[in-house]
N, C-alpha and C positions, 0 to 999 in steps of 0.2 A: 272197671274193670273185665276183661275179657282174659279170660283163662281155660289154653285145652285141658282137656280130662282123657283119663289112660283111655286109649281103645281097647274095647269091648269085642272079646272075639267067643259070641256066640251064636244062636239059634233065637234067642227071645226074638218078638216082635218086639216095633218100635213101640209102643206104647210102652208095653214091659220095661223097657230097655233106658225110656226116658223115665218111668217111676223108680227102678233102681236106681238111676246117677243123679236124681232127686233126692233120695233117701238117701245115699253115699255121700253124695256132696254137702250133703247140712246134716246136723242133727237137731237142730234146732225144732221147736212145732209149726208143723204145718201148718199157714191159716186159710189162704184160700191156694188154690190150683185149675190152671185153664189151659189146656190144649189151642194150640194155633199153629201156624206157618209161617216161618219166617224166610223173606225170598225162596219158598220153593222148598224148603225144609223144615221137616217134622221139629217141634219143639214144645216145651213147657216151659210154663210163667209159675213159678211159685213164691208165694210171700210167707216169710219166717217169722215169725218172731222171739227173741234172745228173752229168757227168766229178766230180766232188767224190765221188758215189755219194749223196746227196741222192734223196729221193723225193719227187715232187709229184703230183695224179693232179688232171685236169680231166674233166668230164660235159659234152658238146656237145651241146645238146639243138635241135630243130628245130622252127620254127612256120614252115611254107610255108618260102619261100626265106632265112630268115631263121634266124640259130641265135644261140647264148646259150653261153656258157662258165662254169658255173661252177667255181671252183678250191680245190683246200684244200695247203697244203702246209708241211713240217716241218721243222724247222732241225735243227741240229749239235745233240748235245748240249753237254754243260759238256766231257769230255772229250772234243770233239770226235768223238767216232764216230758214226755214220748208224742213226738207228732207225726201223726200218718206222713205216709211219703209222698202221698200227694202235695204235703203245703212246701215243697223243696221246691226253691224253684228252679232250680236244677235237673228234677223232672223231666221234664217235660223234652228238655236235652234228651237227657237218656231214650226216652219213648222215640224223639226225632231215630236218633243215632242207632236205635234197633234197626229201625227199618232199612239200615245204609250197611247192615250186617251181612256180608258173604263169604262164603268157603267156597273155594275151587274144585272144579272138576277136574280128578286124575284121570 
């Protein structure tokens, strides 16, 4: 899922803005964070864990003061066990899709 987030009107640094967006967009526990560049745009990948143990991953991308969230989440298995996101067959597709994400310059 790709979702545009609220435009921020701030003088905050890109790192601060990404951290603020990541905390406001998802209140679940942060398991891992990784700064990255996505097609020339600053981005932050955050792995979250819900109280049931389920994992989800969001990549927040900055374009000026606009932020976008690209999200991938997994479900509990049929046996009720929690599976890492990497075990889902479509996780690799998600990673390839990330590389195609573009925000046009205005």
